[in-house]
N, C-alpha and C positions, 0 to 999 in steps of 0.2 A: 519428848519422844515416848516416854512411858505412857503418857495420857493417850497419845494417838495410836499407840500400839493396841491398847485395850478398846479404844473407840472404833478403830478401823481394821485392826488386825493386818496392818500393812506388811508388805513383803520385805524380807531382809535385804533384798537387793538395793533398797533405798539407800542404805549406808554406803555401799560401794559406788553407786552412780552419783550420789551427792558429793562424796569425797573427790571423785574424779573431776566433776565440774568445779568444785571450789579450789582445790589445790593446783589444778592446771591454770586456773584464772590467776591465782596468786603468783605462780611461776612466771606467767606472761607479763604480769605487772612489773615484777622485778627485772625481767628481761628488757622491758621498755624503759624503765626508770633509771637503772644504773648507768647506761651511757648517755641519757638525755636530761636528767633532772637538773643538773648544774647549768646546762645551757638554757633550759626553759626558765629557771629561776632567775638567772642573770639577765635574760632578755625582758621578762615580764615583771619581775620583782617577787618578793616573798609573800606579799599580801595583795594579789592582783586578780582580776578577772581571768586573764590568760592562764595563770597557774590553776585557777579553780576549774576551768574548762579542761585543762590537761588532766587533772585527777578525775573529774567527773565522767569524761568520755571513756577512760580506761575501765572504770567500774561498769558503765553501761554496756560496753562491748565485750569485756572479758568476763565479769561475774554474771550479769544478767544474760548476755548473749550465749555464754557457754552453758549456763544452767538450762536454757531453752534447747540448745543443740543436743545436749546429753539426754534431756527429758524426752525430746522427739525421738531420738534413736532408741531409747529404752522402751518407750510406748509402742513404737512401730515394730519392735522386735518381740513384743509381748512380754517384756520383763517387768514392766510397771503399768499400772492402770489407775483408774479414778480413785480407788481407795487409798492410793499412795500419795495423793496430792499434798495433803496437810503434812504428812511425815517428811516429804521431800523438802518442803520449805523449812520445816523445823530442823532437819538434818543439816542444811546449809548453815543455819544459825548455829548449830551444835559445833560444826567444824571451826567456825570463825571464833566463837566465844569460849567454848569449853576446851578445845584443843589448841588452836593457833595462838589465841591470846590468853588462854587459861592455863593449860597444862605446860606449855613451853615456857611461859613466864614463871610459872611456879618452880619449875626445875631450875631455871636461871636464878631465882631468888634463894633456893635451897643451896645451889653451888656457892653463891656469894656468902651466905651465912656460914657455910662450912669453912670457907677460906678465912673470913674474918674471926672465926672462933679459934683459929690456929695462932700460936704465938710465934709468927715467922715474919721475916722482912717482906714477903709477898703480901701478907695480910695488911701491913701498914701501907704499902704501895696502892693496893686496891682500895683501901679506906680513903686515902687521899684523893684518888681519882673519882671515887663515888661522891665524895663531898663536893667536888667541883661540878660534876655532871648530873648527879641525881641526889641533891641534898635532902629531898623529900623522904628518902628512905630512912633518914635518921631524925625526922621531925617528931615532936611529941604527939601523943594520941589526939589532943585537943585540936591540933592543926590538921591532922591526917583525916579525921572524920568527915570533914566537909568535902575534901577531895575524893574520898571513897564514895560518898553519896552521889557526887556528880558522875563519877566513873560508872557507878551502878546504873544510873539513868541512861548513860551512853550505851551500856551493854544491852539494856532493855530495848532501846531504840534500834540497835543493831539486830536483835532477835526479831522484832516486828518487821523490819525492812526485808530481811532474808526470807522470813516466812511468806511475806506478801508476794514477792516476785517469784519465789520457788513454786509456791502454790499456783500462781497464774501460769507459769510455764508448763506445768503438768496438765492443767486444765486445757491450755491452749493446744497441747499435743494430743490429748485424749479426744477432744471434740473438734479438732481441726479448726480452731477459732483463732485466726491470726491476730485479730483485734485484741485478744487477751495478752498476747505477747507484746504488742504495740503499747498496751497499758503498762505492762511491767517494765519496759525499757527505761522510761524517764525516772523511775524510782532510783536507779543506780546513779543518777546525776546528783544525788545527795552529797557526794564527795566534793562537789563543786564549792561547798561552804568551808571546807577544811582550811584553806589558806587565810581565812578571815577571822579565825578564832585567835584571841589574844588573852593574856593573863587577866585582864580586867573584864573581859566579856565572856568568860567560860560559862557562867551560869545562864546567860542569855542564849548563848550558842547551843547548850544542851537542851534548854527548854524548847528552842526552835526545832532542833532535830527530833526530839521526842513528839512534838506536835505533828511534824511531817511524817513520822513513822505511823502514828495513829491514823492519820489521814490515808496513807498508803494501804494500811490493813482494811480500813472501811471501804475504800475504793475496790480493792481486790475481792472483798466479800459481796459487795453490791454488784460488781460486774459479772459475778458468776451465780447470782441469785436464781435466775431462771433455770440455769443448768442444774443447780443442786435440787431445785424442786422437781424438775423432770426426772432426775436420777432417783430421787426418793419415791417418786410415783411409778418408777419403772417404765417410763415412756421412752421409746426408741427415737433418738434425735438424729436428723440428717446431718452428716459430717460436712458442713459447708459454712461459709460465712454469710449466707443468705438470711 
């Protein structure tokens, strides 16, 4: 975000509109999953194509779909424009990785540490529960480093995916190019792969996700190549799909 601010001088509204798109999408995911996940898992199984489609379609319609709707509204209202495209995608990645999975998780770990540091019966209870549910929290550094490396690759992949579809959504709204939105939509289907990861295939899974994220970024950059050139040359483009 710092880089794109100095590169594009994007508008501060990017933060608000991207947060709206992201957190409403997450809320809708929870609203759908809480009453249906057990039924879907019971019917299709925990490692099934059906469950993968269930996850993938939610990300397609909620995350990518809302990113476009919010972008379209902001652009048509004159609140965002071309110079905000890269920042919008980066901001979607920021809310996912720095806030939702970063700050919230950090606060949770600080709370756990505070409880475990106290010499109380609650500390022993929490410790026992964590040893059963999250034994990795107490693993030695030699074991944790590999997990941290894989998790880091996963977050980088997430950043690239969010950037790609967020960038395409703004560009689609600015230039009225529906095809750019249609290119962005399938990127959300990456969550189709979630049910197929197992303890023994995590490294392969993360490598595959990272490869797909790089492909998505290249596709987004290539799909907007002519628009970027025209913009840099200050050519007025017709706002149509022709």
